[in-house]
RODO-2510 file (C-alpha; in nm, 4 decimals, decimal comma):
residues 164
     n   res          X          Y          Z
     1     s    10,8513     9,2871    10,3062
     2     g    10,9344     9,2709    10,6765
     3     v    10,7488     9,2211    11,0043
     4     g    10,4480     9,0962    10,8051
     5     f    10,4189     9,4182    10,6060
     6     t    10,4315     9,4511    10,2295
     7     v    10,6446     9,7586    10,1634
     8     a    10,7487     9,9872     9,8794
     9     n    11,0579    10,2078     9,8719
    10     v    10,8958    10,5304     9,7499
    11     g    11,2205    10,7210     9,6991
    12     r    11,3634    10,4536     9,4720
    13     l    11,0371    10,4204     9,2790
    14     s    11,0193    10,7997     9,2434
    15     r    11,3714    10,8145     9,0959
    16     e    11,2914    10,5238     8,8613
    17     n    10,9822    10,7139     8,7413
    18     s    11,1623    11,0434     8,6714
    19     m    11,0226    11,2037     8,9878
    20     d    10,6724    11,1967     8,8358
    21     f    10,4288    11,1619     9,1286
    22     t    10,1490    10,9977     8,9302
    23     k    10,3850    10,7320     8,7931
    24     t    10,5414    10,6862     9,1367
    25     v    10,2032    10,6239     9,3011
    26     q    10,1147    10,3786     9,0251
    27     a    10,4440    10,1946     9,0863
    28     v    10,3838    10,1911     9,4639
    29     s    10,0322    10,0600     9,3984
    30     s    10,1651     9,7773     9,1854
    31     h    10,4487     9,6974     9,4252
    32     i    10,2316     9,6655     9,7375
    33     n     9,9215     9,5388     9,5561
    34     i     9,6805     9,8119     9,6671
    35     r     9,4730     9,9878     9,4042
    36     m     9,5606    10,3565     9,4339
    37     d     9,4368    10,6688     9,2583
    38     p     9,6932    10,9535     9,2582
    39     g     9,4194    11,1964     9,1479
    40     a     9,1981    11,1238     9,4498
    41     a     9,3824    11,3706     9,6732
    42     t     9,5003    11,7285     9,6394
    43     r     9,8775    11,7653     9,6437
    44     r    10,1536    12,0074     9,5551
    45     a    10,2030    12,0475     9,1820
    46     n    10,5716    11,9495     9,2095
    47     a    10,5233    11,6513     9,4433
    48     n    10,7486    11,3573     9,3662
    49     d    10,7363    11,1247     9,6673
    50     g    10,4417    11,2491     9,8722
    51     g    10,6660    11,3159    10,1723
    52     v    10,7373    10,9502    10,2446
    53     d    11,0273    10,7113    10,2036
    54     v    10,8309    10,3895    10,2647
    55     v    10,4656    10,2904    10,2219
    56     g    10,3582     9,9619    10,3704
    57     h    10,0562     9,7640    10,4761
    58     l     9,9660     9,4508    10,6595
    59     d     9,7906     9,2434    10,3970
    60     w     9,4871     9,0607    10,5320
    61     g     9,4571     8,8945    10,1925
    62     d     9,0969     8,9932    10,1258
    63     g     9,1553     9,3169     9,9271
    64     r     8,9064     9,5124    10,1354
    65     s     8,9441     9,8500    10,3026
    66     g     9,0622     9,8457    10,6630
    67     r     9,4254     9,7616    10,6021
    68     w     9,6829     9,8621    10,8574
    69     t     9,8963    10,1014    10,6554
    70     v    10,2119    10,2922    10,7423
    71     l    10,3970    10,5887    10,5964
    72     g    10,7635    10,5932    10,6868
    73     q    11,0249    10,8647    10,6829
    74     a    11,3924    10,8059    10,7515
    75     t    11,6479    11,0607    10,8655
    76     c    12,0019    11,0793    10,9957
    77     g    11,9237    11,4240    11,1354
    78     t    11,9473    11,5035    11,5034
    79     s    11,6452    11,5113    11,7309
    80     d    11,5752    11,8815    11,6737
    81     t    11,4786    11,7971    11,3116
    82     w    11,2516    11,5011    11,3871
    83     e    10,9195    11,6774    11,4335
    84     a    10,9541    11,8595    11,1014
    85     k    11,0487    11,5339    10,9280
    86     l    10,7470    11,3634    11,0850
    87     g    10,5246    11,6365    10,9422
    88     e    10,6202    11,5492    10,5840
    89     p    10,3986    11,2411    10,5404
    90     k    10,0352    11,3444    10,4915
    91     p     9,8212    11,0516    10,6103
    92     e     9,4932    11,2006    10,4878
    93     m     9,6319    11,2425    10,1362
    94     w     9,7484    10,8798    10,1222
    95     k     9,4221    10,7598    10,2804
    96     k     9,2298    10,9195     9,9927
    97     m     9,4625    10,7773     9,7270
    98     m     9,4275    10,4294     9,8806
    99     a     9,0472    10,4650     9,9176
   100     e     9,0992    10,3554    10,2770
   101     s     8,8651    10,3917    10,5725
   102     v     9,1488    10,4338    10,8229
   103     s     9,4355    10,6827    10,7993
   104     p     9,7874    10,5403    10,7733
   105     t    10,0133    10,5631    11,0762
   106     r    10,3362    10,7581    11,0380
   107     f    10,6727    10,6439    11,1605
   108     l    11,0214    10,7875    11,1636
   109     a    11,3307    10,5664    11,1370
   110     v    11,6538    10,7020    11,2850
   111     p    11,9982    10,5412    11,3201
   112     h    12,0291    10,6721    11,6766
   113     h    11,9119    10,5391    12,0097
   114     v    11,6020    10,7281    12,1232
   115     d    11,5548    10,7475    12,4979
   116     e    11,2179    10,7044    12,6700
   117     r    11,1675    11,0768    12,7304
   118     a    11,2164    11,1553    12,3621
   119     y    10,9717    10,8808    12,2594
   120     r    10,7100    11,0250    12,4939
   121     l    10,7604    11,3859    12,3825
   122     i    10,7356    11,2990    12,0157
   123     s    10,4405    11,0638    12,0457
   124     e    10,2288    11,2782    12,2822
   125     n    10,1163    11,5070    12,0007
   126     n    10,1383    11,2644    11,7114
   127     v     9,9963    10,9297    11,6119
   128     l    10,3240    10,7753    11,5081
   129     a    10,6143    10,5639    11,6096
   130     v    10,9855    10,6303    11,6185
   131     v    11,1924    10,3342    11,5124
   132     d    11,5485    10,3655    11,6354
   133     r    11,8739    10,1737    11,5987
   134     s    11,7921     9,9207    11,8699
   135     k    11,4664     9,8308    11,6900
   136     l    11,6003     9,8394    11,3321
   137     v    11,9236     9,6445    11,3610
   138     p    11,7762     9,3175    11,4947
   139     l    11,5252     9,3208    11,2051
   140     v    11,8039     9,3690    10,9539
   141     s    12,0185     9,0965    11,1119
   142     t    11,7569     8,8311    11,0308
   143     s    11,7685     8,9072    10,6599
   144     i    12,1303     8,9959    10,5886
   145     g    12,3157     8,6733    10,6585
   146     s    12,6781     8,7516    10,5707
   147     l    12,6641     9,0922    10,7416
   148     g    12,5775     8,9384    11,0779
   149     s    12,9177     9,0305    11,2233
   150     v    12,8671     9,3947    11,1227
   151     v    12,5236     9,3952    11,2873
   152     d    12,6771     9,2455    11,6024
   153     m    12,9433     9,5216    11,6076
   154     v    12,6800     9,7940    11,5682
   155     m    12,4691     9,6510    11,8502
   156     a    12,7755     9,6198    12,0748
   157     e    12,8554     9,9919    12,0455
   158     p    12,7655    10,2083    12,3455
   159     i    12,4315    10,3811    12,3144
   160     e    12,4458    10,7553    12,2593
   161     s    12,1015    10,8998    12,3062
   162     y    11,9499    11,1925    12,1270
   163     q    11,7277    11,3697    12,3703
   164     v    11,4499    11,6082    12,2905
***
């Protein structure tokens, strides 16, 4: 869990459950402590991860609907692949499986620096966030300990922007 969110690594859980979507959703449900019904939403017959790498929510602790939930995708691809990658998570599908009243927000994590223009272009037509290197690395540095010097080296590198 990070930044107050309880999170599940969907890709890892999918591999652990033999790429079986129903079992993966049940594992995600258990991991993040949200009752989920994989049969509540229509999906591709061969789905294995529901188009997400991370599912998370801010737990208010009362078990009621109205959680702030997120669906995350990660990519090392260049900016020309980002919009397609962002289209993979299906918030309405996950909303139904979670029996939520509010659709999850999508985000994309990239190991690059994203300049302001790219943020604006991507977010104008989407309800999502792009989390780039300058946002990710400081979060990681608080939980890694012995890798602090590596984090410092990464942050000291010149920023090379991907522009859309």
